[in-house]
Each structure stands twice: as C-alpha cells, then as structure tokens.
C-alpha positions in Angstrom: -72.6 16.8 105.1 -70.2 18.4 103.0 -70.9 22.1 101.6 -68.6 24.4 100.0 -69.5 28.0 100.1 -67.3 30.9 98.0 -68.1 34.4 99.7 -66.6 37.5 97.9 -63.5 35.1 97.1 -60.7 36.9 95.0 -57.3 36.0 94.6 -54.3 38.4 92.8 -51.2 37.0 92.5 -48.0 38.2 94.4 -47.0 39.3 90.6 -50.0 41.4 90.6 -51.9 39.3 88.5 -55.7 38.9 89.0 -56.4 35.2 89.3 -60.3 35.6 90.7 -62.8 38.6 91.3 -65.0 38.5 93.9 -66.3 34.6 93.0 -70.0 33.9 95.2 -70.9 30.4 94.7 -72.7 27.7 97.0 -72.0 23.8 96.1 -74.7 21.6 98.1 -74.3 18.4 99.7 -74.0 15.6 97.2 -74.1 17.8 94.3 -71.9 17.4 91.5 -71.0 21.1 90.2 -68.6 21.8 87.0 -66.1 24.9 86.7 -66.4 25.6 83.0 -64.6 28.4 81.1 -61.3 28.8 79.2 -57.9 28.2 79.7 -56.9 31.1 82.3 -60.3 31.8 83.3 -59.2 31.5 87.0 -61.2 28.0 87.3 -58.4 25.9 88.7 -57.5 28.6 91.3 -60.7 28.6 92.0 -60.3 24.4 92.7 -57.0 25.0 94.7 -58.4 27.3 96.8 -61.2 24.8 97.9 -58.4 22.3 98.3 -56.2 24.5 100.5 -53.3 24.7 98.1 -53.8 28.4 97.5 -54.7 31.0 99.8 -57.4 33.9 99.1 -56.5 37.2 99.2 -59.7 38.5 100.3 -63.4 36.6 100.7 -64.0 33.3 102.7 -64.1 29.6 102.0 -66.6 27.6 104.2 -66.6 23.6 103.9 -69.5 22.0 105.6 -70.1 25.7 107.1 -67.1 26.7 108.8 -64.3 28.8 107.8 -61.5 27.3 105.6 -59.5 29.5 104.9 -56.7 28.6 107.1 -57.5 25.2 107.4 -54.6 23.0 106.3 -55.1 20.8 102.9 -54.8 17.4 104.9 -58.0 18.9 107.6 -60.2 19.3 104.8 -61.6 15.7 104.2 -61.2 16.7 100.3 -59.5 14.2 97.6 -57.9 15.4 94.6 -57.7 13.9 90.9 -55.0 15.8 88.6 -54.6 16.1 84.8 -51.9 14.6 84.8 -52.5 11.7 87.2 -49.2 12.5 89.8 -49.2 8.4 90.3 -45.9 6.8 92.0 -43.5 5.4 89.0 -42.1 3.0 91.6 -45.4 1.7 93.2 -47.9 -0.7 91.8 -51.3 0.1 90.9 -52.0 -1.5 94.5 -49.6 0.3 96.3 -50.8 3.9 94.7 -54.4 3.5 95.4 -53.7 2.0 98.9 -50.8 4.9 99.2 -53.3 6.9 101.3 -54.8 4.4 104.0 -51.6 3.6 104.7 -50.4 7.4 105.9 -53.7 6.9 107.9 -52.5 3.8 109.7 -55.0 1.5 108.0 -55.1 -2.3 109.0 -53.3 -4.2 105.9 -55.8 -6.5 105.7 -58.8 -3.9 106.3 -56.3 -1.6 103.2 -56.2 -4.7 100.7 -60.3 -4.9 101.0 -61.1 -1.5 100.5 -58.2 -1.5 97.6 -60.5 -5.0 95.9 -63.0 -3.0 96.1 -62.3 0.2 94.9 -60.2 -1.7 92.0 -63.3 -3.8 91.0 -65.5 -0.9 90.7 -63.2 0.7 88.1 -62.5 -2.5 86.3 -58.8 -2.7 86.7 -58.5 -5.2 89.2 -56.4 -7.4 86.7 -53.4 -4.6 86.8 -52.8 -3.9 90.4 -49.6 -5.7 90.3 -48.2 -3.7 87.6 -46.7 -0.6 88.2 -47.7 3.1 86.1 -45.7 2.9 83.5 -46.8 -0.3 82.4 -50.6 1.6 82.0 -52.4 3.1 79.3 -53.7 6.7 79.4 -57.2 5.5 80.6 -55.9 3.1 83.3 -53.4 5.0 84.9 -56.4 7.9 85.3 -58.6 5.2 86.9 -55.9 4.8 89.3 -55.5 8.2 90.3 -59.3 7.9 90.9 -58.9 5.0 92.6 -56.8 6.4 94.8 -58.9 9.4 95.6 -62.0 7.2 96.2 -60.6 4.5 98.6 -60.2 7.7 100.9 -64.0 7.5 101.2 -63.6 11.8 101.6 -66.3 14.3 101.8 -65.5 16.4 98.5 -64.4 15.2 95.7 -62.0 17.9 93.8 -61.0 17.2 90.0 -59.2 19.3 88.2 -59.6 18.0 84.2 -58.8 14.9 84.4 -59.9 13.6 81.1 -58.4 16.5 79.0 -55.1 14.2 78.3 -57.1 10.9 76.8 -58.3 10.1 73.5 -62.1 11.3 72.6 -63.2 8.1 73.2 -61.7 7.0 76.5 -62.9 10.5 77.6 -66.3 9.5 76.5 -66.2 5.8 78.8 -64.7 7.8 81.7 -66.8 10.8 81.6 -70.0 8.2 82.3 -67.6 6.2 85.1 -66.9 9.4 87.0 -70.7 10.9 86.8 -71.7 7.4 88.0 -69.3 6.8 91.1 -69.7 10.1 92.0 -73.4 9.4 92.4 -73.3 6.2 93.9 -71.5 7.7 96.2 -73.2 10.3 97.1 -70.5 12.7 97.2 -69.8 16.3 97.0 -67.9 16.8 93.7 -66.3 20.0 92.0 -65.1 19.5 88.5 -63.1 21.5 86.4 -63.3 21.8 82.6 -63.0 23.8 79.1 -65.0 21.0 77.3 -68.4 22.3 77.1 -69.5 18.6 76.3 -67.9 17.5 79.6 -69.7 20.2 81.6 -73.0 19.8 79.8 -73.4 16.2 79.8 -72.1 14.9 83.8 -73.0 18.1 86.0 -76.0 18.6 88.7 -75.1 22.3 88.0 -72.5 24.5 86.0 -70.9 27.5 86.5 -69.2 29.2 83.7 -66.1 31.8 84.4 -64.3 33.9 82.2 -61.4 36.1 83.4 -61.6 35.5 87.0 -65.5 36.5 87.1 -68.4 34.3 87.4 -70.5 34.7 84.4 -73.6 32.1 84.9 -74.7 29.4 87.4 -77.6 27.1 86.6 -78.5 23.3 85.5 -77.4 22.6 82.1 -80.5 23.6 80.3 -80.6 26.8 82.3 -77.2 28.0 81.2 -77.7 26.2 77.5 -81.2 27.6 77.4 -81.5 31.2 78.8 -77.6 32.3 79.4 -77.2 35.2 81.5 -74.7 37.0 79.4 -73.4 37.5 76.0 -69.8 36.0 77.0 -72.1 32.3 78.1 -74.3 32.8 74.7 -71.3 32.6 72.9 -69.2 29.9 74.5 -71.8 27.0 74.8 -73.2 25.4 72.0 -72.1 23.5 68.9 -72.0 25.3 66.7 -71.5 28.2 68.2 -75.0 30.8 68.9 -75.3 33.1 66.3 -74.7 36.8 67.6 -76.0 39.6 65.2 -75.8 43.2 65.8 -79.7 45.1 65.3 -81.4 48.1 65.9 -84.2 48.5 67.6 -86.7 50.5 66.2 -91.2 50.2 68.4 -94.0 50.6 66.9 -96.3 51.0 69.6 -99.0 48.9 70.5 -98.3 46.7 67.3 -94.8 45.2 67.2 -91.0 46.0 67.6 -89.1 46.0 64.5 -85.1 44.6 65.0 -83.4 45.6 61.4 -80.6 43.3 61.2 -78.2 45.2 57.5 -81.0 45.1 54.9 -83.6 43.0 56.9 -85.8 43.0 59.2 -87.2 40.6 62.2 -90.7 41.6 64.2 -91.7 41.0 67.6 -95.5 41.2 68.1 -96.4 43.6 71.0 -98.0 40.8 72.7 -94.7 38.6 73.3 -93.9 38.9 77.3 -90.5 39.7 75.9 -91.9 42.9 74.0 -91.6 45.8 76.4 -88.2 45.0 77.6 -87.1 45.4 74.2 -88.9 48.4 74.1 -86.4 50.2 75.8 -84.4 50.1 73.5 -85.6 52.0 70.9 -83.2 53.9 68.5 -80.3 51.3 69.7 -78.4 48.6 68.8 -78.4 45.5 70.3 -77.3 41.9 70.4 -79.9 38.9 69.1 -79.0 35.5 69.4 -80.2 32.6 67.5 -79.3 28.7 67.5 -79.1 26.8 64.4 -81.8 24.7 65.7 -84.0 28.3 65.8 -83.3 28.2 62.0 -85.2 26.3 59.4 -84.4 26.1 55.9 -87.5 27.2 53.7 -89.0 27.9 50.2 -88.5 31.6 49.5 -92.2 32.5 48.9 -92.6 31.5 52.3 -94.6 34.1 54.7 -93.5 35.3 58.5 -90.5 36.1 59.8 -87.9 34.8 57.3 -84.1 35.6 56.9 -82.7 35.5 53.1 -79.0 34.8 52.3 -76.5 33.0 49.9 -74.5 30.5 51.0 -70.6 31.5 51.5 -69.1 27.8 52.6 -70.5 24.3 53.3 -69.2 22.2 56.1 -70.1 18.0 56.2 -70.2 16.8 59.4 -71.7 13.3 58.3 -74.7 13.2 60.4 -75.8 16.5 59.0 -74.2 19.5 57.1 -74.0 23.4 58.1 -74.5 26.1 55.6 -72.9 29.5 56.7 -75.2 31.8 54.6 -74.2 35.9 54.2 -77.3 37.6 55.3 -75.8 41.1 55.0 -75.8 41.7 58.7 -73.5 42.3 60.4 -72.1 39.5 63.3 -70.4 40.2 67.3 -68.3 38.3 68.1 -66.8 37.8 71.3 -63.1 37.3 72.1 -62.7 33.9 74.3 -60.7 36.3 77.0 -62.2 39.9 76.4 -59.4 41.5 76.9 -60.7 45.4 77.9 -58.5 48.3 76.4 -59.8 50.1 79.5 -59.6 48.6 83.1 -63.2 47.5 83.9 -64.6 48.4 87.1 -63.4 45.1 89.6 -66.6 42.0 89.2 -68.2 43.7 86.1 -69.7 41.5 83.8 -70.4 41.4 80.0 -69.4 43.0 77.1 -68.2 46.5 75.6 -70.6 49.6 75.3 -72.1 49.7 72.0 -73.2 53.6 72.5 -71.4 56.3 74.3 -74.5 57.6 75.9 -77.1 54.6 77.3 -80.3 56.4 78.3 -83.3 54.1 78.7 -86.4 55.1 77.6 -88.5 53.9 80.8 -91.4 56.5 80.4 -93.5 56.1 83.4 -93.0 53.0 85.7 -93.9 49.9 84.2 -95.3 51.5 80.8 -93.7 52.1 77.3 -92.4 55.3 76.4 -95.0 57.1 74.0 -94.4 58.4 70.4 -93.1 62.1 71.8 -90.6 60.4 74.4 -89.4 57.7 71.7 -88.1 60.5 69.1 -87.0 62.8 71.8 -84.7 60.5 73.0 -83.7 58.8 69.9 -82.3 62.3 68.9 -80.2 62.7 72.0 -78.2 59.6 71.3 -74.4 59.5 69.9 -73.5 56.1 68.5 -70.1 55.2 68.7 -68.2 52.4 67.3 -67.9 48.8 70.1 -64.9 49.2 72.0 -62.5 46.8 70.1 -60.8 45.6 72.8 -63.9 43.4 73.9 -65.4 42.2 70.8 -65.6 43.3 67.4 -67.7 43.3 64.3 -67.2 41.4 61.0 -70.0 40.4 58.1 -72.2 37.8 59.7 -72.2 34.2 58.5 -75.6 32.5 59.7 -74.8 29.0 61.0 -77.9 26.6 59.7 -78.2 23.0 60.0 -78.9 21.0 56.5 -79.9 17.3 56.2 -76.4 15.2 55.2 -74.6 16.4 51.6 -77.5 18.5 50.6 -77.7 19.3 46.5 -76.5 23.4 47.8 -73.2 24.9 47.3 -71.2 27.6 48.3 -73.0 30.6 46.3 -76.6 29.3 46.6 -80.1 31.2 47.8 -81.4 29.9 50.8 -84.1 31.6 52.8 -84.5 30.1 56.8 -87.8 30.8 58.8 -86.4 31.8 62.5 -88.5 31.0 65.7 -88.9 34.0 67.3 -89.9 32.3 70.8 -86.2 31.1 70.6 -84.4 34.3 70.3 -82.1 35.7 72.8 -81.5 39.5 73.3 -78.7 41.4 75.2 -77.7 44.6 76.3 -74.8 46.7 75.2 -73.0 45.6 78.3 -73.8 42.0 77.3 -76.0 41.4 79.8 -79.3 39.4 78.7 -82.5 41.2 78.1 -85.2 39.8 79.6 -88.3 40.0 81.7 -87.1 37.8 84.7 -84.7 35.4 86.1 -84.7 31.9 86.0 
C-alpha cells in the first residue's frame, strides 16, 4: 500500500524565496491526485519533495505512513516522468525502457519480457530498435512512461508530461495515462497547469497559488463549489463572471444584491440567505458561470440582467457574448502579489473594507433592523488593495448559439439562475452554510 501525506510542509529556497507554505495533503492508495496551478505556484516543488529531489525546510513527508524526509530517492519506490522526456539519446528505445531493470539486476530474459509487455501496452513495440532522436514527441513521451512503468513502482510522479505535445497528442496520451495508472492501481501525483487535464484525469484535484493550497476535492467539487475566489476564477472556460455587489437585508423577505444600477434578489427561504445577510451594508463578490445565464426576451419576469453586447467570440459550436451591464468586475491576478506581506498561509484576496464587522446579532439569528442600521453606519469603505486584484467594468460572458443574429451594441437580457450563484467575502473565502 502506497499512501502519501504532507504535514505542514514548507520549502524556502536558499535565497529566501518561499516556494511552498505549510501544505497539508493526503493522497490515498491507488488515487490519481492532480496538483493544479499556474507556473511558479509551487506544485513542482511539492512533487520534487515527495520524490526526494528537494528537502522540506519544515514539515513532514510520509510515504506509506512512514517519515521519508531523509529517505534517498532510490529508496522511495517512486518513478518520475518529466516534461522533457529525459531519455538517453545513445540508447535504443528498448534499452531506455530496460535501464532501471538493468540497474536493479533483473535477468536479461526477464527484462526483455517486461519491456515487451510495457511496449505493447503503450503501442511502441515497433520502435524498440530506434533511438529517441528518430521518434516523434508522442512516442518519446510513451518511452519515458514505459521506463517508469516497467519498474512496477508503488508511486508515479508526473511533472507536466504532456505540456510539450500538440493538442491532439495531449488528448490521446491523457486517456492512456489515466487508463494505465488505474489499471495498474498505482498511486499517482500528476502536476499540470492545464485545467482540462486536471478535471478530466483526476480522482481529486489540489489547487495551489503562491505555494499555498487553495482547495482540494473531486473535479465536481472544486468546479461546482470552489473554496476561494481564486479557485473560482481559475477554473472554467470561459472564466466565471466575478461581480462586486452591495448587500442590503430586508428581514424575513429577501436580500438585495446591488450590481451597479441593477439588482438581484435572494429570497429569504434560500438556505444561503442567512449567511449572505451577515454582510449587510458591505460589498461581497458574486460569481456566476456562463451556464447560469440564459438569454431571454426583455419583458421576462424574475431575476434578469440587462446590458449591451461589447463584443462576440465565435467558437464554432457556440458563440460567447460579453455584456456591459453597468456593474464592476473583480479581476483576480494570476499570482496575486500583495502590496504588504500577508500572514503566512493566508488564503484569498484583499479586503474590500477597512473595518470588517460582522452583523451576527444573537447566535444563529439575523440582526435586527436597528442593529443593521447602527452597524452599517460604522463601516468605512475603501478601495480594494491593488496588489491582490483590481476592479474594472464588468463584461458578463454569456453563451449563445453559433453565429447568432446579434452584433456588438445589440441589447440583450439574460435570466440568472439564483441557485447557481457563488458568494465570496472580502478575504476571497466562500460564503457558505457548510462545507461539502
């Protein structure tokens, strides 16, 4: 049984650069775990610490429940596949695949049998006599995978193995890797910046930002209920619409969410309303994906937003319209470098308000009208910290039919699925009634 556990793992490089900040992560036996995030977020450093190629500054790496911080790479039972293939150019494909078996002292006949089995599974049996320079990129990556698989390790570590390949080969190998690792039942940690790979291949996804673990869950969980504003912005195509909204509570009736000169109304019987009501008089962030928006006629009743099309994108199977609805968008920086240094491990985005004062009233009860009015008068609003994210006029992404009979400047009304909205506080954490 091969499990991986990271306990408060931190890595600070010699020049003082923090790469990983107190990461806690458990990978189950036989699980396909994907580490997802932009370049420089620390995901490859995490992988290298599991492999033994980097030593944690603090924290513990456990393999199979045993502390492995000081265990050399060769004794960790892990096989690693790199982005650049890392094949020996002077050896044939067969010799490259067989190399770890030769180092382990496996008999020649047994080596040849295992190499033939792996090559057949990967579809490279006909190129065993060639050298890497005579192969295509996809074939070379299959050879690199074969060299890892032939060892029959307890743990696969893959560092962006498909990033150098074209889109067609990536899709093909994505299916092969996913199928093979599940067939072999090998615990796998896979690093990528490609969300399509992560959401397609993973049993669970761990999303990182600036060395901090932002969210962990199944692809459905991290997409459907992102834990932070960053995760919400990072996942999805087109990206989630993130709009700044002011909250106004009408007790026992509804909560008004004001978006510029328009508003949405969250009914009091919605399970999320009490949580959102604590932000009366404050600004929060509302997230809505394109699939939560449906074009309707202007006279449609209900939760409808109105705007004009700024521009259109045509994608063959659909078109995307970007609407100006007079609201303010919250744009999350990819790396989100703060102006002032945050508390280590802090997640989320900058504060919208100088004073953050929750209106809780009595435990488990909404605030009274007098409490609401009193507290709202004490808040001092400030612009968001420009080092973490910034504001701009919103361009609401809406899915339309392929090549619709509209053009830029055309008015458009969209109905909003209120049950599909996401709410985030001034720190960028999800406003919710509970966890998954």
